[in-house]
N, C-alpha and C positions, 0 to 999 in steps of 0.2 A: 708561174702562170703562163708565160709565153711558151715554155717548152710543152706544157700540157696542151695548149692551143695547137701547136705544130703537130703534136702526136694525134690529136683528134682529127685534124685535117688529113694527115697521112692515112689514118684508119678509114676516113670517109672515102678517100681516093681508092683504097684497097677494096672497100665495099662496092663502090661504083664499078670498079674493074671486074669484080666477081659477078655482079649483076649483069654487066654487059656480056661477059663470057657465058653466063647462064642463058641469055637471050639467043646467042649465036650457036652454042654447042650443046644445049640440053638434050636434044633428041639424038645428036651424033655420038656423044660420049658421056653418059650420065655418071659412070663410075669415077672418072677423073674429076668431074665437076663436084661430085659429092665429097670426094677426098679433099678438094680445094676448100670447100666450105667448112669441113670439119677442122682443117688446119687453121683457117682464118679464125674460127670461133675459139679454138684451143689457145691461140697465141694473142688474141685480142682482149685487152682489159675492159672493154666496153661491150655492152650488149648491142645487138643489131638495132633494136628499137632506139637506144640512146644515140647511135650513129645516124640513124635516119632523122631523128629529131634535130641533131646538130647540123646535118646536111640541109634540112628545111630552114633552120635559122640562118645558115650561110646564104642560101638562095634568096631569102627575104632581105638580108642585108645587101646583097648584090643588086636586087631590084630597087631598094631604097636609094642606093648610091647612084644607080642609073637614072632614076626618076629625078633625083636632086640635080644631077648634071644637066639633064634635059630641061629642067625648070630654069636653071641658071643660063643655059644657052638660049632659051626662048626669050629671056628678059634682056640680055645684053648682046646676043649674037655671037658670043664667045664662051667657051667653057672656062 
């Protein structure tokens, strides 16, 4: 289970990197970008929608942790 979790996080990072590259280089070099997406999809055991869902879950978890720390800090003055 832990290995699957690490794999999902790794794949989410790859997806985020590809999306970031898409934002910066889409108009400059569409061919290389398209090849990168094809390679990512070919080697990725999860669908992009699954990765986006996992990424959303991780973002929600980070927000919950941050809110929990803030609520503890507010009540005691320390984290």
